[in-house]
Phi, psi and omega in degrees: 000322179297321179299316178297321181296315179294322179298312182294325182287309187271306179293323177299320178296313181300316184272356176296325179289318178293316181296321178297317179302317180293316177296318181301306182293320180292323181295312180288340178296333178297336179245030182297325179293322177291323177293320176304313181292322179301328183268014176232074184299340178292345183259357187300323188263008181286144179259099184286348181275356181296122186277355181271008185300321184292314179299315180296320182292318178298316179298321179296315181294321178298322184279324189250342183222046186291340182262002180277140186286323185242129171245138176225137182231123174257115185296156175290156180213177178303321182274328179232089189285009180252165172262128176254120178246147179232130174239137186219131169241177183298345184254336186208167178221135183236126173258124184230140179253129184237151172286126183300332187279329186221002179062025174284143182289133177259149179249093181289152173292139178280101182204153175275347176056223181288343179296330178295313180296320179296318180294329178302335184294327185229354181213064189277347187242005180066026182276174173304132187300317182293317179296317180296321178300320178294314181299312180297322179299313180289325174297321180297322178298316180296318179297322177298319177295322177299319181294314181292321180296325177297320178293324184287320186277335178273085183298328184259024187305304183287329178292316180292339179300327181263006180227071178288109187274352179062014178284334178210117179301318183288327176295312179298318180297319180296318180292311184298311182293326179294315181291314183295325187253004188303311183297318179292319178300315180298318180297314181294318180294317181294316179293322176296321178295320179296321179292335178273350187300324184295335176276323183289326184244037188294337183279336183241351182204124178235122181284132179295144183266124182300326185294340182274353179278110181229151178280132186294321181293319179296316180298318181296321181293317180293317179296324178297318178297316182291322178295320180296319179295320180295320179297321178297315180295323178295319178295322178296319181295319179293328179287341175086020178186176183269354183291340181282346186292115179292153179285134180286146177294129182245110178286153178272167177300320181297323179299319183282318186295328183293329177286319182294320183295339181270357180286142177291324181247049183294343179276359182235045180276126177272321185199144175240124182234134180239118179251115190253151168217177184297335185264328185200192178209144178258132177254123175247126177242121179254117183246162173266108185294149178294323177242118183290315184264139175249183182294328184255342184183237181234153178266114181277337176068037179257135175231132185232130184228154168265115188289331182282315181276340181079012183266147173278124179278314183196152173233117183254093184239002181208098179257115181294135173222156181280175185297323180298316179294322178299317180296315179299318178298317180295316180299319180296316180295323177293315186296322182261008178056043182269054178199154174078000175081199186292329180297319178298315180296323178296317179296318177295324177297316179299316179293330174296321176297318176302319179298318178295319179294322178297314181294312184292318180294324178295317180291319179292324177299324177299317181292331178289322182282329184239054185287355178259005180293142180289345178264006187302313182301313182294322179294321177296323177299314179294320177303310182294320181295316182279310188285335180242317184298326178299320178294316179299317180295322176297319177297318177297319178301316179295315182293324181301327180297327183273337187254342177287148181298138179290340179279350181289112183293335183253027185294329178293318177291323179298320178298317179295318179297320179296325177301309183286326177295316180295326177295320178293320178298320177298319178299314179294317180300318180294330176291324187278329186282163180295145183299329185294320186246027185296319179287320186295316181294316179298318181294321180296316178299315180296320178299316180293321179299314182286335173296319176294321178302315179295315181298319178294317178299318178294320180296331177269005178066044177295339182290356179287341179249133183296323179289336176279333174298321177300317179295320178300318179295316179299314181294323178293319178296323176298316179298315180294318181301309182288330177294312178296319179301315182291319181295319178296323180293319180293327180281350177085000000 
C-alpha cells in the first residue's frame, strides 16, 4: 500500500500535467466543429436549412467547371452551414465554399480552427505517427495505473464523497471529481489505449483498417471511368490540341434529385459525388446510416447509380468485418462520442472538465501538503503553466484568428505559433512573479483574454447560431471561473 501511495503521490504529480493536457485537448475536441464555425465569422449568417442548395450547386458547377471530370458536393449542416463543392480534373482539384441560398463563393478565414486543438490530443509534437502512437500508448498505461492507484490508496474515497469537511477545497474537489468521473475516465483511457494498441504491438498484431475495405465492383466501375478519361486525354495530347476533347456528359439537377428523394435517409447525406465521362455519369451518394453496426459488420451507407440509364449499380449497406475490427470501430466511436447526438457530446465534455479539475486539484493539493519542498516554486510554475496557461494560449489562438490580416498566406501557421509562444511566455512569466500570487496573476490574465474572446464573438454576431451560443457561454464561464479564482486569491 505504501508503494501505491508513493506512486500516486510522485508519479501522479508528474503525469498530472500530461493527463491535464490530454483532457484539455480531448475535451475541446468534442466541440471542434463549433470552434471551426466560431472562427469563420463569414459563415455566421448562412441558412443551412435552405433546400435549394443542390440545384444551386449543380448550376454553379455546370457554369464554372463544366470540363472537370469529377464533381463532389457536401451538403450544408448544423455544424457546417455552407456547401462545399469539389471539382477535379486529372491535373488539379479545387475546394470551393458556397452560400446554400445563392451559390455565391464564400471566402473562409485561413485557419485550422478546432481541428488544431483536436489534433493536439493525439499528435502534439509533429512526430512520426507510429512512434508517437507508441509513446501515447505507454503514457496511457501509466495514467491508467495512476487512476487505479488513487482508488486503492483512498480507503475512504466514497465515504468522504458524502462528507465534505471543507478542510481543503482542493481535497474535496479531487474526491468529488474522481468519484463522479471514475467510470467515464476509465472508459476513455481504456478506449484510447485500445486505439493506440496497433502502434504498440505492431510487430505481432496489426489491426485491419476499415478504410481499406472496399467493394470490388464499385472499385472496378470507378477505375473504368478514370481509365476512359485518361485515354481520352492521351488521344487529345497526341492530336496536339484541345479541340479533340469530347464533351463530358452533364446530368441535370432533376436527374440527380430523383435518386436522392427516394433515399430512406436523405436527410443524412454526407457527400454527393458525380464522376463523368463522354457517354454517361456515375452518381455516388454517401450517407450517414441510422444504425452504424449491422448483423455482419458495418453499414457504409453508399449508393451508386448510372445517371444516364437511371439504374442502380450498387448499394453498399453491409460490409462484413471481423470481431477485432468491430471492437476497434466501437472503441473509436465511444472515444470520440460519435453516437447519441449533441447531448452525448455535452456529457462527455462535462466529464472532460471533471478530468481537468481532478488533475489540477490533485497537483495543487500536493503543493499544499509539501509546501516546504525545495521544488515547490518550480512545481507551482508548471501547475500555473499547464492548468491556466493552456487556457490563456487557447484564448490567444482564438483572438489571433480575428486580428491577423486576411491577406496573410501563413495566418493558420501563425496562429499555431502564437499558441505555443504564448504558452512559453506564460512559463517565463510564472518564473518571474512572486510565488505567493503565481496562480492569481495567471488566472486574472486568462480571465481577461477570454472576456475579450466573448466580446469579439458578440461583435461578429456569433449569437445568431445556437451552437455558437454554446461556445460563447463556455468561453464566458472560463472567464468568470478564472476571474473569481484570481479575486479570491488576492483577497486571501
